C-alpha positions as a Markdown table, in Angstrom:
| # | Residue | x | y | z |
|---|---|---|---|---|
| 1 | Met | -8.0 | 23.2 | 19.2 |
| 2 | Lys | -5.5 | 20.5 | 18.6 |
| 3 | Ile | -5.7 | 18.9 | 15.2 |
| 4 | Gly | -3.6 | 15.8 | 14.4 |
| 5 | Tyr | -2.5 | 14.4 | 11.1 |
| 6 | Ala | -1.0 | 10.9 | 10.4 |
| 7 | Arg | 0.2 | 9.4 | 7.1 |
| 8 | Val | 1.8 | 6.2 | 6.0 |
| 9 | Ser | 3.3 | 5.8 | 2.5 |
| 10 | Thr | 2.1 | 2.3 | 1.7 |
| 11 | His | -1.0 | 0.2 | 2.5 |
| 12 | Asp | 1.3 | -2.3 | 4.2 |
| 13 | Gln | 2.1 | 0.1 | 6.9 |
| 14 | Thr | -0.2 | 0.9 | 9.8 |
| 15 | Leu | -1.3 | 4.2 | 11.3 |
| 16 | Asp | -1.7 | 2.8 | 14.8 |
| 17 | Leu | 1.5 | 4.2 | 16.4 |
| 18 | Gln | 0.9 | 7.6 | 15.0 |
| 19 | Ile | -2.8 | 7.7 | 16.0 |
| 20 | Asp | -2.1 | 6.5 | 19.6 |
| 21 | Ala | 0.6 | 9.3 | 20.0 |
| 22 | Leu | -1.8 | 11.9 | 18.6 |
| 23 | Asn | -4.6 | 10.8 | 21.0 |
| 24 | Ala | -2.1 | 10.7 | 23.9 |
| 25 | Asp | -1.1 | 14.3 | 23.0 |
| 26 | Gly | -4.8 | 15.3 | 23.3 |
| 27 | Cys | -5.8 | 15.9 | 19.7 |
| 28 | Asp | -9.5 | 16.8 | 19.3 |
| 29 | Arg | -9.6 | 15.6 | 15.7 |
| 30 | Ile | -7.3 | 13.4 | 13.6 |
| 31 | Phe | -6.9 | 13.3 | 9.8 |
| 32 | Thr | -5.2 | 10.3 | 8.2 |
| 33 | Asp | -3.8 | 9.5 | 4.7 |
| 34 | Glu | -2.9 | 5.9 | 3.7 |
| 35 | Gly | -0.7 | 4.9 | 0.8 |
| 36 | Val | 0.2 | 8.5 | 0.1 |
| 37 | Ser | 3.8 | 9.7 | -0.3 |
| 38 | Gly | 5.0 | 12.7 | 1.7 |
| 39 | Ala | 6.6 | 14.0 | -1.5 |
| 40 | Lys | 3.1 | 14.9 | -2.8 |
| 41 | Ser | 2.0 | 18.3 | -1.9 |
| 42 | Ser | -1.6 | 17.5 | -2.3 |
| 43 | Arg | -3.0 | 14.7 | -0.2 |
| 44 | Pro | -6.8 | 14.3 | 0.4 |
| 45 | Glu | -6.9 | 14.2 | 4.2 |
| 46 | Trp | -3.9 | 16.6 | 4.5 |
| 47 | Asp | -5.8 | 19.2 | 2.4 |
| 48 | Lys | -8.9 | 18.7 | 4.6 |
| 49 | Cys | -6.7 | 19.0 | 7.7 |
| 50 | Leu | -5.2 | 22.3 | 6.5 |
| 51 | Asp | -8.7 | 23.6 | 5.6 |
| 52 | Gln | -10.0 | 22.9 | 9.2 |
| 53 | Leu | -7.2 | 24.9 | 10.9 |
| 54 | Arg | -8.2 | 28.2 | 12.5 |
| 55 | Lys | -6.2 | 31.0 | 14.3 |
| 56 | Gly | -5.0 | 29.7 | 17.7 |
| 57 | Asp | -5.1 | 26.0 | 16.6 |
| 58 | Val | -2.1 | 23.6 | 16.9 |
| 59 | Leu | -1.4 | 21.1 | 14.2 |
| 60 | Val | 0.1 | 18.0 | 15.7 |
| 61 | Ile | 2.1 | 15.5 | 13.7 |
| 62 | Trp | 4.0 | 12.4 | 14.9 |
| 63 | Lys | 7.1 | 13.2 | 13.0 |
| 64 | Leu | 8.1 | 16.1 | 10.6 |
| 65 | Asp | 8.4 | 13.8 | 7.5 |
| 66 | Arg | 4.6 | 13.0 | 7.9 |
| 67 | Ala | 3.9 | 16.6 | 6.7 |
| 68 | Gly | 6.3 | 16.5 | 3.7 |
| 69 | Arg | 9.7 | 15.4 | 2.4 |
| 70 | Ser | 11.1 | 18.4 | 0.7 |
| 71 | Thr | 12.5 | 21.5 | 2.5 |
| 72 | Lys | 10.7 | 23.8 | 0.1 |
| 73 | His | 7.3 | 22.1 | 0.8 |
| 74 | Leu | 7.8 | 22.0 | 4.5 |
| 75 | Ile | 8.8 | 25.7 | 4.6 |
| 76 | Glu | 5.7 | 26.6 | 2.6 |
| 77 | Val | 3.6 | 24.6 | 5.1 |
| 78 | Ser | 5.3 | 26.5 | 7.9 |
| 79 | Glu | 4.6 | 29.9 | 6.3 |
| 80 | Phe | 1.0 | 28.8 | 5.6 |
| 81 | Leu | 0.5 | 27.9 | 9.3 |
| 82 | Glu | 2.2 | 31.1 | 10.4 |
| 83 | Phe | -0.1 | 33.1 | 8.1 |
| 84 | Lys | -3.2 | 31.4 | 9.6 |
| 85 | Gly | -1.9 | 31.9 | 13.1 |
| 86 | Val | -1.5 | 28.1 | 13.7 |
| 87 | Glu | 1.4 | 26.5 | 15.6 |
| 88 | Leu | 3.0 | 23.2 | 14.6 |
| 89 | Arg | 4.0 | 20.5 | 17.0 |
| 90 | Ser | 6.0 | 17.4 | 16.0 |
| 91 | Ile | 5.9 | 14.8 | 18.8 |
| 92 | Gln | 8.9 | 12.7 | 17.8 |
| 93 | Asp | 11.1 | 15.6 | 16.7 |
| 94 | Gln | 10.1 | 17.7 | 19.8 |
| 95 | Ile | 9.4 | 20.7 | 17.6 |
| 96 | Asp | 7.0 | 23.5 | 18.7 |
| 97 | Thr | 6.9 | 26.5 | 16.4 |
| 98 | Ser | 5.5 | 28.7 | 19.1 |
| 99 | Thr | 9.1 | 29.5 | 20.1 |
| 100 | Ala | 12.0 | 31.0 | 18.1 |
| 101 | Met | 14.1 | 27.8 | 18.7 |
| 102 | Gly | 11.2 | 25.7 | 17.6 |
| 103 | Lys | 11.0 | 27.6 | 14.3 |
| 104 | Phe | 14.8 | 27.2 | 13.8 |
| 105 | Phe | 14.7 | 23.5 | 14.7 |
| 106 | Phe | 11.7 | 23.1 | 12.3 |
| 107 | Arg | 13.7 | 24.4 | 9.4 |
| 108 | Thr | 16.8 | 22.4 | 10.3 |
| 109 | Met | 14.7 | 19.2 | 10.5 |
| 110 | Ala | 13.0 | 20.1 | 7.2 |
| 111 | Ser | 16.4 | 20.1 | 5.6 |
| 112 | Ile | 17.3 | 16.8 | 7.1 |
| 113 | Ala | 14.1 | 15.2 | 6.0 |
| 114 | Glu | 14.8 | 16.3 | 2.4 |
| 115 | Leu | 18.4 | 14.9 | 2.7 |
| 116 | Glu | 17.1 | 11.6 | 3.9 |
| 117 | Arg | 14.7 | 11.4 | 0.9 |
| 118 | Asp | 17.5 | 12.2 | -1.5 |
| 119 | Ile | 19.8 | 9.6 | 0.0 |
| 120 | Ile | 17.1 | 6.9 | -0.3 |
| 121 | Lys | 16.6 | 8.0 | -4.0 |
| 122 | Glu | 20.3 | 7.9 | -4.7 |
| 123 | Arg | 20.6 | 4.4 | -3.1 |
| 124 | Thr | 17.6 | 3.1 | -5.1 |
| 125 | Glu | 19.1 | 4.4 | -8.4 |
| 126 | Ala | 22.6 | 2.9 | -7.6 |
| 127 | Gly | 21.0 | -0.4 | -6.8 |
| 128 | Leu | 19.0 | -0.5 | -10.0 |
| 129 | Lys | 22.1 | 0.5 | -12.0 |
| 130 | Ala | 24.2 | -2.3 | -10.4 |
| 131 | Ala | 21.4 | -4.8 | -11.1 |
| 132 | Arg | 21.3 | -3.7 | -14.8 |
| 133 | Ala | 25.0 | -4.1 | -15.0 |
| 134 | Arg | 24.6 | -7.8 | -13.9 |
| 135 | Gly | 22.0 | -8.2 | -16.7 |
| 136 | Arg | 18.8 | -8.0 | -14.5 |
| 137 | Lys | 15.9 | -6.1 | -15.8 |
| 138 | Gly | 13.6 | -4.1 | -13.5 |
| 139 | Gly | 9.9 | -3.9 | -13.6 |
| 140 | Arg | 7.1 | -6.4 | -13.4 |
| 141 | Lys | 7.5 | -9.8 | -15.1 |
| 142 | Lys | 5.4 | -10.3 | -18.2 |
| 143 | Thr | 2.1 | -12.1 | -17.5 |
| 144 | Val | 1.3 | -12.6 | -21.2 |
| 145 | Thr | 3.0 | -15.4 | -23.0 |
| 146 | Lys | 4.1 | -15.1 | -26.6 |
| 147 | Gly | 1.5 | -17.7 | -27.5 |
| 148 | Gln | -1.3 | -15.6 | -26.0 |
| 149 | Glu | -0.1 | -12.5 | -27.8 |
| 150 | Leu | 0.1 | -14.2 | -31.2 |
| 151 | Glu | -3.4 | -15.9 | -30.7 |
| 152 | Ala | -5.0 | -12.6 | -29.7 |
| 153 | Lys | -3.6 | -10.9 | -32.8 |
| 154 | Arg | -4.6 | -13.8 | -35.1 |
| 155 | Leu | -8.2 | -13.7 | -33.7 |
| 156 | Ala | -8.3 | -9.9 | -34.0 |
| 157 | Glu | -7.2 | -10.0 | -37.6 |
| 158 | Ala | -9.8 | -12.7 | -38.5 |
| 159 | Gly | -12.4 | -10.3 | -37.3 |
| 160 | Glu | -14.9 | -13.1 | -36.5 |
| 161 | Met | -15.2 | -12.7 | -32.7 |
| 162 | Pro | -16.1 | -9.8 | -30.4 |
| 163 | Ile | -13.2 | -8.4 | -28.3 |
| 164 | Thr | -14.8 | -9.8 | -25.1 |
| 165 | Glu | -14.8 | -13.4 | -26.6 |
| 166 | Ile | -11.2 | -13.1 | -27.7 |
| 167 | Cys | -10.1 | -12.0 | -24.2 |
| 168 | Lys | -11.9 | -14.9 | -22.6 |
| 169 | Gln | -10.5 | -17.5 | -25.1 |
| 170 | Val | -7.0 | -16.2 | -24.8 |
| 171 | Gly | -7.1 | -15.4 | -21.1 |
| 172 | Ile | -6.2 | -11.8 | -21.1 |
| 173 | Ser | -7.9 | -8.5 | -20.0 |
| 174 | Arg | -9.5 | -6.1 | -22.4 |
| 175 | Ala | -6.7 | -3.6 | -21.5 |
| 176 | Thr | -4.0 | -6.2 | -22.4 |
| 177 | Tyr | -5.9 | -6.9 | -25.6 |
| 178 | Tyr | -5.7 | -3.3 | -26.7 |
| 179 | Arg | -2.1 | -3.0 | -25.8 |
| 180 | Leu | -1.2 | -6.1 | -27.8 |
| 181 | Val | -3.4 | -5.4 | -30.9 |
| 182 | Asp | -2.7 | -1.7 | -31.2 |
């Protein structure tokens, strides 16, 4: 049986390209994860996919980085599949672990996927450092004004209103209230 797996890291991305390729490859069943990083070893549909695999099955992925981003994790996956008697096929990378060259190429590509992830991480950190050097601060802009904060604290200290009323009057969420008052 051919079992396919597709994943996108953000909800802005679409699975269509990967699913079309998996269907064209003849997958009998396809598992998909949306908004889940390949760096995470545990992904809901990935875990179900691995659980479904039986001896003689072929796990088909669109590209190697869909299965994972670290060499260590990809090699663990490879060893798990080998233990279960399951072959791995990566459509874009043209990897087929049923051959010695396929296994070698798999490990090489796993190293490249990890390198790519590390380079992206380094670029991001360098960009944030450069932005901080120019006086920019990262993170989300504050949505609560100083006036809202002071008013929430004043009303809380007075103790005359329930928290729900304070939140409505000031225009903040309950979680924000607790963050400000505590």
